[in-house]
N, C-alpha and C positions, 0 to 999 in steps of 0.2 A: 689709239689703232683699234678700228671698228670690228668686230668681230662678225661674221657672215652669219646669217641663220639659216641651216640646212629647212630648205621651204619642202616638206612632205608633200606629193601632190595626189592624193585620192583618186583611188580608179571611178569614172563617170558611168554610174550605172546607168543602161538607159529604161524605159518603164517595161517594155517586152521583159528584160531581167528578174527587175524588180518582180513584176506578175509571174514570170517562172518558177521565182524561189519563193512567194509566198503560197505557191501550189504544191510545193516539194514539201514544205510543212506540215500539208494533209490537216488543216485548220477547214474541217467539214462546214461550218458556217460560213466560210469566206470563200470556199468550192459554189455552195448553195447559189451566195449570192452572185461570184461571178458569173456561173450561169443565166441565174435568173435577167440578171443583162444583158449578155451575151443576145441571149432569144428575144428582148424587148429593141434591143439593136436592128439584131436580123426584121425583126418584126417592123420595126421603123424604116430601113433601106428597102424592105417589100413596099410599103405605103407608098414610100418615093418613086418608085418603080410603075405603080399600081397608076398612081394620079398622076404618071406620065402619057402611061399607054391610056388611061380615059378620056386625056386633054387631047391625045392624037387622033383617038379614032373616034372615037363619039363627040367630041366637042361639049362635051359636060361641062355644066358651070361650075362654079365656084364650088357654091351650095350645094348642087348635087353631089359633088365628090366631097366635102364634107360628109354629108349623110351615107355613103358610103363607106368612107372613114370611120364614122363611127360605129357602123354595122360590123364590121371589122376588128376594131377594138373591142366591141362588147362579146364577141365569139372568142377574142384572145384571152379576156377578163374569166368568160365562163368556165375556159379549158383549165386558166389556171388556179380558179375555186374549186374544181373537181381536182383537181392533182394533189394541191396544198389543204385542202381543209379549211383558206382562210379566205372571208369576204376583203374585195377588196373595196379601199375608200375612195377611191377616182371617181 
């Protein structure tokens, strides 16, 4: 006689659910790192949108766009340094 094993299914947890659970734990280091990563992602999206605008409106070359991105990125790093007191290694 073959016994049937009961198969327990674990609830599949989405990334968003895991993220919310981590934030609810109140780990200040995690929350700070999360907020910094979120800000970096928002900056990246802003840069992508700005590049599209520059290409469409000004007909800039890739080199000109790269120069503008460097200026914006440096401004962001300077702001981050002012807030945290940490010099970026980038």
